[in-house]
KOLKOL-619935 format. One record per atom (N, C-alpha, C): x, y, z; atom name. Coordinates in Angstrom, 1 decimal, padded with zeros to 4 digits. Each point is the difference from the previous one (the first is absolute). Example, Ala and Ser with C-alpha at 12.3 -4.5 7.8 and 13.67 -1.06 7.14 Angstrom:
2
+--------+--------+--------+----+
:   east :  north :     up : at :
+--------+--------+--------+----+
:  013.2 : -005.7 :  007.8 :  N :
: -000.9 :  001.2 :  000.0 : CA :
:  000.9 :  001.2 :  000.0 :  C :
: -000.4 :  001.1 : -000.7 :  N :
:  000.9 :  001.1 :  000.0 : CA :
: -000.8 :  001.1 :  000.8 :  C :
+--------+--------+--------+----+
END
This chain:
50
+--------+--------+--------+----+
:   east :  north :     up : at :
+--------+--------+--------+----+
:  011.4 : -008.7 :  004.3 :  N :
: -001.1 :  000.8 :  000.2 : CA :
:  000.5 :  000.7 : -001.6 :  C :
: -001.1 : -000.2 : -000.8 :  N :
:  000.4 :  001.0 : -000.9 : CA :
: -001.0 :  001.2 : -000.7 :  C :
:  000.0 :  001.5 : -000.1 :  N :
: -000.9 :  000.6 :  000.2 : CA :
:  000.2 :  000.6 : -000.8 :  C :
: -001.7 :  000.3 : -000.8 :  N :
: -000.7 :  000.0 : -001.6 : CA :
: -000.1 :  001.7 :  000.1 :  C :
: -000.3 :  000.5 : -001.1 :  N :
: -000.4 :  001.7 : -000.2 : CA :
: -001.3 : -000.3 : -000.1 :  C :
: -000.3 :  001.4 : -000.1 :  N :
: -002.1 :  000.1 :  000.0 : CA :
: -000.1 : -000.7 : -001.0 :  C :
:  000.9 :  000.2 : -001.3 :  N :
: -000.6 : -000.4 : -001.4 : CA :
:  000.2 : -002.1 :  000.0 :  C :
:  000.8 : -000.1 :  000.8 :  N :
:  000.2 : -001.7 :  000.1 : CA :
: -001.2 : -000.3 :  000.6 :  C :
: -000.3 :  000.4 :  000.9 :  N :
: -001.6 : -000.1 :  001.2 : CA :
: -001.0 :  000.0 : -001.1 :  C :
:  000.0 :  001.0 : -001.2 :  N :
: -001.4 :  000.6 : -000.7 : CA :
: -000.3 : -001.5 : -000.6 :  C :
:  001.3 : -000.1 : -000.6 :  N :
:  000.0 : -001.2 : -001.3 : CA :
: -000.4 : -001.5 :  000.4 :  C :
:  000.3 :  000.5 :  001.6 :  N :
:  000.1 : -001.9 :  000.8 : CA :
: -002.0 :  000.2 :  000.4 :  C :
: -000.4 :  001.0 :  000.2 :  N :
: -001.2 :  000.2 :  001.0 : CA :
: -000.7 :  000.2 : -001.4 :  C :
:  000.1 :  000.3 : -001.2 :  N :
: -000.6 :  000.5 : -001.2 : CA :
: -000.9 :  001.4 :  000.6 :  C :
:  000.6 :  000.7 :  000.4 :  N :
: -000.4 :  001.3 :  000.6 : CA :
:  000.5 :  001.1 : -000.8 :  C :
: -000.3 :  001.1 :  000.5 :  N :
:  001.0 :  001.5 : -000.7 : CA :
:  000.8 :  000.4 :  000.9 :  C :
:  001.0 :  000.8 :  000.0 :  N :
:  000.8 :  000.4 :  000.8 : CA :
:  000.0 :  000.8 :  001.3 :  C :
: -001.1 :  000.7 : -000.6 :  N :
: -000.4 :  001.2 :  000.9 : CA :
: -001.1 : -000.7 :  001.1 :  C :
: -000.6 : -001.6 : -000.2 :  N :
: -000.4 : -000.8 :  000.6 : CA :
:  000.6 : -000.3 :  001.0 :  C :
:  001.3 : -000.8 : -000.2 :  N :
:  000.6 : -000.2 :  000.7 : CA :
:  000.3 :  000.8 :  001.1 :  C :
:  000.2 :  001.2 : -000.6 :  N :
:  000.8 :  001.1 :  001.1 : CA :
: -001.3 :  000.3 :  001.2 :  C :
: -001.3 :  000.1 : -000.6 :  N :
: -001.1 :  000.3 :  000.8 : CA :
: -000.2 : -001.2 :  001.0 :  C :
:  000.2 : -001.4 : -000.1 :  N :
:  000.1 : -001.2 :  000.5 : CA :
:  000.8 : -000.1 :  001.2 :  C :
:  001.2 :  000.9 : -000.5 :  N :
:  001.4 :  000.2 :  001.0 : CA :
: -000.3 :  001.1 :  001.1 :  C :
: -000.4 :  001.2 : -000.7 :  N :
: -000.8 :  000.8 :  001.3 : CA :
: -001.3 : -000.2 :  000.7 :  C :
: -000.9 : -001.3 : -000.4 :  N :
: -001.3 : -000.2 :  000.8 : CA :
:  001.0 : -001.1 :  000.9 :  C :
:  001.0 : -000.5 : -000.4 :  N :
:  000.5 : -001.3 :  000.9 : CA :
: -000.5 : -001.4 : -000.1 :  C :
: -000.4 :  000.1 : -001.3 :  N :
: -000.5 : -001.1 : -000.6 : CA :
:  001.5 : -000.9 : -000.2 :  C :
:  000.9 :  000.6 : -000.4 :  N :
:  001.4 : -000.3 : -000.4 : CA :
:  001.3 :  000.5 :  000.5 :  C :
:  000.5 : -001.1 :  000.6 :  N :
:  001.2 :  001.0 :  000.7 : CA :
:  001.0 :  000.5 : -000.6 :  C :
:  000.4 :  000.7 :  000.1 :  N :
:  001.2 :  000.4 : -000.9 : CA :
:  001.1 :  000.3 :  001.1 :  C :
:  001.7 :  000.3 : -000.9 :  N :
:  000.9 :  000.4 :  000.8 : CA :
:  000.1 :  001.6 : -000.7 :  C :
:  000.6 :  000.9 :  000.5 :  N :
:  000.7 :  001.2 : -000.8 : CA :
:  001.4 :  000.3 : -000.1 :  C :
:  000.4 : -000.1 : -001.0 :  N :
:  001.5 :  000.1 : -000.3 : CA :
:  000.2 :  001.1 : -000.9 :  C :
:  000.7 :  000.9 :  000.7 :  N :
:  000.4 :  001.6 : -001.0 : CA :
: -001.5 :  000.7 :  000.2 :  C :
: -000.6 : -000.2 : -001.6 :  N :
: -001.1 :  000.8 : -000.3 : CA :
: -001.2 : -001.3 : -000.3 :  C :
:  000.5 : -000.9 : -000.3 :  N :
: -000.9 : -001.1 : -000.3 : CA :
: -000.4 : -001.3 :  000.8 :  C :
: -000.8 : -000.6 : -000.6 :  N :
: -001.2 : -001.0 :  001.1 : CA :
:  000.6 : -001.3 : -000.7 :  C :
:  000.3 : -000.7 :  000.7 :  N :
: -000.1 : -001.6 : -000.4 : CA :
: -000.4 : -000.7 :  001.3 :  C :
: -000.1 : -001.3 : -001.3 :  N :
: -001.2 : -000.9 :  000.6 : CA :
:  000.6 : -000.9 :  000.4 :  C :
:  000.1 : -001.2 :  000.8 :  N :
:  000.4 : -001.5 :  000.1 : CA :
: -000.9 : -001.1 : -001.0 :  C :
:  001.0 : -000.7 : -000.6 :  N :
: -000.8 : -000.9 : -000.5 : CA :
: -001.1 : -001.0 :  000.8 :  C :
:  000.4 : -000.3 :  000.9 :  N :
: -000.9 : -000.9 :  000.6 : CA :
: -001.7 :  000.3 :  000.5 :  C :
:  000.2 :  001.8 : -000.3 :  N :
: -001.1 :  000.4 :  000.5 : CA :
: -000.9 :  000.1 : -001.2 :  C :
:  000.5 :  000.3 : -000.9 :  N :
: -000.6 :  000.4 : -001.1 : CA :
: -000.5 : -001.5 : -000.6 :  C :
:  000.7 : -001.0 :  000.0 :  N :
: -000.7 : -001.9 : -000.1 : CA :
: -001.2 : -000.2 :  000.9 :  C :
:  000.2 :  000.6 :  001.1 :  N :
: -001.3 : -000.3 :  001.1 : CA :
: -001.2 :  000.7 : -000.5 :  C :
:  000.2 :  001.3 : -000.6 :  N :
: -001.1 :  001.3 : -000.4 : CA :
: -000.8 : -001.0 : -001.6 :  C :
:  001.2 : -000.7 : -000.7 :  N :
: -000.6 : -000.5 : -001.3 : CA :
: -000.7 : -001.2 :  000.2 :  C :
:  000.2 : -000.8 :  001.1 :  N :
: -000.9 : -001.0 :  000.3 : CA :
: -001.5 : -000.1 : -000.1 :  C :
+--------+--------+--------+----+
END
């Protein structure tokens, strides 16, 4: 399982990093908090990109 940064997700979905954080806060995109950073699974991002 590969974890992606908000910047990676933003590039993959063609949205801003702030939109990625808003999606995570709204529950549209599941995230894992590692330290102070959020990470996102590659599989979930692929599902949203479809």
